[in-house]
PABALUM-943937 format. One line per 2 residues: their letters; for each residue x, y, z of N, C-alpha, C, CB. Coordinates in pm, whole numbers. Glycine has a CB too. Example, Ala and Ser with C-alpha at 12.3 -4.5 7.8 and 13.67 -1.06 7.14 Angstrom:
<atoms>
AS = 1319,-569,780,1230,-450,780,1320,-330,780,1131,-447,905 ~ 1285,-225,708,1367,-106,714,1290,3,787,1408,-60,572
</atoms>
This chain:
<atoms>
XX = 3941,-478,1271,4074,-481,1328,4134,-378,1264,4150,-608,1314 ~ 4267,-353,1348,4354,-293,1312,4452,-287,1305,4352,-246,1326
XX = 4574,-182,1251,4666,-222,1172,4757,-317,1265,4734,-102,1105 ~ 4802,-324,1271,4915,-398,1355,4821,-504,1400,4997,-308,1489
XX = 4677,-620,1450,4645,-738,1390,4659,-733,1278,4541,-781,1408 ~ 4618,-685,1131,4616,-713,1018,4771,-749,1010,4553,-608,931
XX = 4874,-645,1031,5001,-733,988,5036,-868,1048,5119,-657,1016 ~ 5062,-877,1177,5070,-956,1193,4953,-1122,1140,5098,-902,1293
XX = 4872,-1051,1085,4755,-1209,1049,4838,-1235,914,4526,-1175,1009 ~ 4905,-1097,821,4975,-1106,703,5076,-1191,688,5017,-1003,673
XX = 5117,-1221,833,5284,-1258,842,5346,-1447,888,5346,-1135,993 ~ 5119,-1459,917,5125,-1568,894,5103,-1696,804,5099,-1567,949
XX = 5147,-1825,822,5094,-1911,716,5005,-1920,639,5079,-1986,737 ~ 4995,-1947,438,4884,-1938,376,4771,-1999,424,4901,-1971,269
XX = 4878,-2127,520,4721,-2225,554,4629,-2206,684,4760,-2392,573 ~ 4659,-2097,721,4664,-2061,871,4541,-1924,835,4861,-2008,944
XX = 4585,-1863,726,4492,-1772,622,4362,-1835,581,4568,-1742,482 ~ 4416,-1913,502,4307,-2006,471,4174,-2067,561,4377,-2107,440
XX = 4220,-2102,684,4146,-2188,808,4067,-2039,829,4265,-2270,971 ~ 4157,-1949,865,4052,-1851,937,3916,-1835,866,4113,-1703,950
XX = 4012,-1741,736,3907,-1730,593,3780,-1867,623,4027,-1774,404 ~ 3781,-1974,596,3665,-2107,567,3563,-2070,720,3766,-2324,573
XX = 3653,-2059,828,3561,-2075,983,3501,-1916,932,3680,-2090,1189 ~ 3541,-1805,884,3470,-1730,852,3382,-1684,779,3502,-1698,854
XX = 3344,-1756,671,3265,-1772,604,3169,-1919,532,3322,-1705,546 ~ 3260,-2007,543,3161,-2109,524,3134,-2217,616,3187,-2163,417
XX = 3264,-2174,729,3189,-2358,812,3090,-2366,873,3262,-2436,929 ~ 3041,-2525,919,2936,-2621,902,2953,-2523,1057,2943,-2822,858
XX = 2848,-2597,1171,2874,-2604,1349,2980,-2721,1330,2709,-2657,1474 ~ 2877,-2804,1239,3026,-2922,1281,3123,-2895,1211,3017,-3087,1252
XX = 3240,-2829,1111,3282,-2802,1055,3378,-2731,1193,3209,-2760,946 ~ 3332,-2678,1240,3409,-2560,1399,3404,-2623,1505,3324,-2407,1458
XX = 3332,-2709,1514,3341,-2846,1627,3482,-2903,1590,3202,-2987,1600 ~ 3503,-2924,1514,3640,-3008,1434,3771,-2959,1402,3608,-3047,1301
XX = 3743,-2853,1420,3878,-2787,1374,3877,-2692,1505,3879,-2698,1201 ~ 3791,-2641,1607,3833,-2615,1766,3939,-2745,1714,3686,-2641,1932
XX = 3788,-2842,1800,3961,-2971,1798,4074,-3028,1788,3992,-3022,1775 ~ 4079,-3020,1673,4151,-3034,1600,4344,-2870,1629,4020,-3037,1459
XX = 4312,-2807,1652,4341,-2687,1726,4365,-2689,1830,4272,-2611,1729 ~ 4300,-2699,1872,4350,-2716,2024,4461,-2845,2029,4205,-2753,2134
XX = 4457,-2982,2018,4547,-3104,1992,4616,-3086,2001,4564,-3167,1915 ~ 4656,-2937,1897,4778,-2962,1793,4861,-2818,1889,4728,-2936,1567
XX = 4818,-2745,1958,4880,-2640,2020,4846,-2671,2170,4831,-2497,1965 ~ 4805,-2769,2261,4829,-2816,2383,5001,-2894,2403,4700,-2919,2407
XX = 4963,-2968,2206,5125,-3049,2231,5165,-2969,2162,5176,-3209,2188 ~ 5189,-2898,2115,5308,-2804,2084,5347,-2735,2226,5264,-2683,1964
XX = 5244,-2661,2233,5334,-2646,2486,5384,-2744,2533,5210,-2635,2659 ~ 5293,-2828,2538,5434,-2920,2641,5551,-2966,2593,5397,-3057,2701
XX = 5516,-2980,2475,5647,-3000,2353,5810,-2809,2406,5503,-2957,2091 ~ 5756,-2762,2511,5818,-2607,2449,5849,-2688,2604,5725,-2408,2386
XX = 5729,-2674,2744,5768,-2675,2864,5829,-2768,2888,5692,-2663,2940 ~ 5895,-2874,2813,5946,-3017,2819,6123,-2994,2780,5847,-3129,2688
X = 6143,-2861,2757,6252,-2859,2745,6401,-2796,2776,6229,-2862,2683
</atoms>
């Protein structure tokens, strides 16, 4: 990672950093699939909220 990416990562909420570390270190394939679904749904919901403003 370059310094700019590390800086941006460090500015994220602690829960996101923990999730990314979990994905990189311990997540099983089943966990990855579930995390992917949950994050995708949350992102889509948030995008729709922005577009409806």
